[in-house]
C-alpha positions in Angstrom: 85.9 -10.9 14.0 83.0 -9.4 12.0 83.4 -5.6 11.9 79.9 -5.2 10.3 78.3 -7.0 13.3 80.1 -4.7 15.8 79.1 -1.6 13.9 75.5 -2.8 13.7 75.5 -3.5 17.4 76.9 -0.1 18.2 74.2 1.6 16.2 71.5 -0.4 18.0 73.0 0.5 21.4 73.8 4.3 20.9 72.9 5.2 17.4 76.6 6.1 16.6 79.8 4.3 15.8 83.1 6.2 15.4 85.9 4.8 13.1 88.5 7.2 14.3 89.8 9.7 11.7 87.9 8.1 8.9 84.4 9.2 10.0 81.3 8.2 12.0 78.3 6.0 11.3 75.0 7.5 12.5 71.6 5.8 12.7 68.6 7.7 11.3 65.6 5.7 12.5 61.9 6.7 12.2 59.4 4.5 14.0 55.9 3.5 12.7 53.4 6.3 13.3 49.7 7.1 12.7 49.1 9.7 10.0 45.9 11.5 11.1 45.2 13.2 7.8 45.3 9.9 5.9 43.9 7.8 8.7 46.7 5.3 8.1 49.9 4.0 9.6 53.2 5.0 8.2 55.6 2.0 8.5 59.0 2.3 10.2 62.1 3.1 8.2 65.8 3.3 9.0 69.0 4.2 7.2 72.6 4.7 8.1 74.3 8.0 7.5 78.0 8.5 7.1 79.6 11.7 8.4 83.3 12.8 8.3 85.0 12.9 11.7 86.5 15.9 13.4 90.0 14.6 14.2 90.1 16.1 17.6 86.8 14.3 18.5 87.7 10.9 16.9 86.8 8.2 19.4 87.2 4.4 19.1 86.8 3.4 22.7 83.0 2.7 22.4 83.7 0.3 19.5 86.5 -1.4 21.5 84.1 -1.7 24.5 81.5 -3.5 22.3 84.1 -6.0 21.0 85.4 -6.6 24.6 81.9 -7.1 26.0 80.8 -9.4 23.1 83.8 -11.7 23.2 84.9 -11.4 26.8 88.3 -10.0 25.9 90.6 -7.5 27.6 89.6 -3.9 26.7 93.2 -2.8 25.9 93.6 -5.7 23.5 90.4 -4.8 21.7 91.3 -1.1 21.6 94.6 -2.0 19.9 92.8 -4.3 17.5 90.4 -1.5 16.5 93.2 1.0 16.0 95.1 -1.5 13.8 91.9 -2.4 11.8 91.2 1.3 11.1 94.7 1.7 9.8 94.1 -1.2 7.4 90.7 0.3 6.5 92.4 3.6 5.6 94.8 1.8 3.2 91.9 0.0 1.5 89.9 3.2 1.2 92.9 5.0 -0.4 92.7 2.3 -3.1 89.1 3.4 -3.8 86.7 1.2 -1.8 86.2 -0.3 1.6 83.6 -3.1 1.9 81.5 -3.9 5.0 79.7 -7.2 4.5 75.9 -6.9 5.0 76.3 -3.2 5.9 77.5 -1.4 2.8 80.7 0.2 1.4 82.7 3.4 1.6 84.3 5.0 -1.5 86.7 7.9 -1.8 86.6 10.2 -4.7 89.5 12.3 -6.3 88.8 15.1 -3.8 89.2 12.8 -0.8 85.5 12.9 0.0 84.2 9.6 1.5 80.7 8.4 0.5 78.7 5.6 2.1 76.5 3.3 0.1 74.0 1.2 2.2 73.5 -2.5 1.4 70.0 -3.2 -0.1 69.2 -5.8 2.6 70.1 -3.5 5.5 66.9 -1.4 5.8 64.8 -4.4 6.8 67.2 -5.6 9.4 67.4 -2.2 11.0 63.6 -1.7 10.9 62.9 -4.9 12.9 65.9 -4.4 15.3 65.1 -3.8 19.0 65.8 0.0 18.8 64.3 2.4 21.3 61.6 4.4 19.6 61.6 8.2 20.0 58.5 10.0 21.3 56.2 11.6 18.8 56.1 15.4 18.7 52.7 15.7 17.2 50.1 16.1 20.0 47.2 14.9 17.9 49.1 11.7 17.0 49.7 11.1 20.7 46.0 11.4 21.4 45.2 8.9 18.7 47.7 6.4 19.9 46.6 6.9 23.5 43.0 6.1 22.5 44.1 3.0 20.6 46.0 1.7 23.7 42.9 2.4 25.9 40.8 0.3 23.6 43.3 -2.5 23.6 43.5 -2.4 27.4 39.7 -2.6 27.7 39.6 -5.5 25.3 42.3 -7.3 27.2 40.5 -6.8 30.6 37.2 -8.0 29.1 38.9 -11.2 27.7 40.5 -11.9 31.0 37.2 -11.5 32.9 35.5 -14.0 30.5 38.4 -16.4 30.9 38.1 -16.3 34.7 34.3 -16.7 34.5 34.8 -19.8 32.2 37.3 -21.3 34.6 35.0 -20.8 37.6 32.1 -22.4 35.8 34.2 -25.3 34.7 35.5 -25.9 38.2 32.0 -25.8 39.6 30.7 -28.2 37.0 33.5 -30.7 37.7 32.8 -30.6 41.4 29.1 -31.3 40.7 29.9 -34.4 38.7 29.4 -37.7 40.5 32.5 -39.7 41.2 32.5 -43.1 39.6 34.8 -45.6 41.3 37.3 -47.5 39.1 38.0 -51.2 39.3 41.5 -52.4 40.2 42.1 -53.4 36.6 41.0 -49.9 35.3 43.2 -48.2 37.9 46.3 -50.2 36.7 45.6 -49.3 33.1 45.3 -45.6 33.9 48.6 -45.6 35.7 50.3 -47.4 32.8 49.0 -44.8 30.3 50.2 -41.9 32.5 53.7 -43.5 32.8 53.9 -43.7 29.0 52.8 -40.2 28.3 54.9 -38.4 31.0 57.8 -36.6 29.4 61.0 -35.8 31.3 60.9 -32.2 32.7 63.7 -29.8 31.8 65.0 -27.2 34.2 65.0 -23.5 33.3 68.7 -23.8 32.7 69.3 -27.0 30.8 72.7 -28.7 30.7 74.0 -30.6 27.7 73.9 -34.1 29.1 70.3 -33.8 30.3 69.2 -32.3 27.1 70.7 -34.9 24.8 69.1 -37.8 26.7 65.7 -36.1 27.3 64.9 -34.6 23.9 66.1 -33.8 20.4 65.3 -30.1 20.7 67.4 -27.6 18.7 70.0 -25.3 20.3 71.4 -22.0 19.1 74.7 -21.1 20.8 75.2 -17.4 21.7 78.7 -17.5 23.1 81.3 -19.0 25.5 82.2 -17.1 28.7 84.7 -17.5 31.5 83.7 -14.5 33.5 80.6 -15.1 35.7 79.5 -11.5 35.2 79.3 -12.1 31.4 77.5 -15.4 31.9 74.9 -13.7 34.0 74.5 -10.8 31.5 73.9 -13.3 28.6 71.4 -15.3 30.7 69.4 -12.1 31.4 69.6 -11.0 27.7 68.3 -14.4 26.5 65.5 -14.5 29.1 64.5 -10.8 28.3 63.8 -11.9 24.7 61.4 -14.7 26.0 63.8 -17.7 25.2 64.8 -20.6 27.4 68.4 -20.6 28.4 70.8 -23.5 27.5 74.0 -23.7 29.5 76.9 -26.2 29.2 79.9 -26.5 31.5 83.2 -26.9 29.5 86.3 -28.7 30.7 88.3 -25.4 31.0 85.8 -24.0 33.6 84.0 -21.7 31.1 80.4 -22.0 30.2 78.8 -22.2 26.8 75.4 -20.4 26.7 72.7 -20.6 24.1 68.9 -20.8 23.5 66.8 -24.0 23.7 64.2 -24.0 20.9 60.9 -25.8 20.9 60.8 -28.9 18.7 58.4 -27.2 16.3 60.5 -24.0 15.9 62.3 -23.3 12.6 65.9 -23.1 13.6 67.0 -21.1 10.6 64.3 -18.4 11.1 65.1 -18.4 14.9 68.8 -18.0 14.2 68.2 -15.0 12.0 66.1 -13.3 14.7 68.7 -14.1 17.4 71.6 -12.7 15.3 69.6 -9.4 14.9 68.6 -9.1 18.6 71.0 -11.0 20.8 74.3 -12.2 19.2 75.4 -11.5 15.6 77.8 -14.5 15.7 75.2 -17.0 17.0 75.3 -20.5 15.5 73.2 -23.8 15.6 74.6 -26.6 17.7 74.6 -29.9 15.9 74.0 -32.9 18.1 
């Protein structure tokens, strides 16, 4: 199991991850905002802050719940796993350093103080993660953003009106065209061309046998679930990100879920996005 991925997911979900008596990770995220004085946008930025825990308030249940939900495992087993892992982390930290791949490292000095060093690649991943943005406190900035959204809405409505007008004119023009009858030979040729160019249709939830016979599209697997509740949750999460769901029935009664990519999509880039927004342990299914 990848502890860095669980910590990252916990920060995305609640902005806080407790490691029991060791301390707590906190997310400091500042969204992009409009700077009125400079007439320019300030890009988003994010960093992780480490804070020592108050022992009486140490809590590992939220981290255990994330692991249980991600891997469809019993909560009590996950809680025991987290407690054992934190004990091992304490031993590593006593030796000087504790590494979290892709996240950073914790070091302990001679006075027993623990310091966190963030990985250089982490800021970009946090900046583009689907984190809820806090409201701006500056009234003037709110007014500027409201004005921008108003202009965008007006532009969208105008474009939609032009599109509807174009479709109406096109429909009227086609109805005005005179119909030219085809010969029997021409009708047969048209039917043959349509039969050649008609691709097999895939359902919204595509199973593996249909997929492999119908197309060579790429698939990214996001997990295997035996609990129908977790299957439904993963489906909704995939669809909320705008992807097409891939579902495969396994021999043990469980279901393997994933994302069906378009042929032209770059699987590597898509995998990186899916790891950041849906499932850190996602992988590409090889046909």
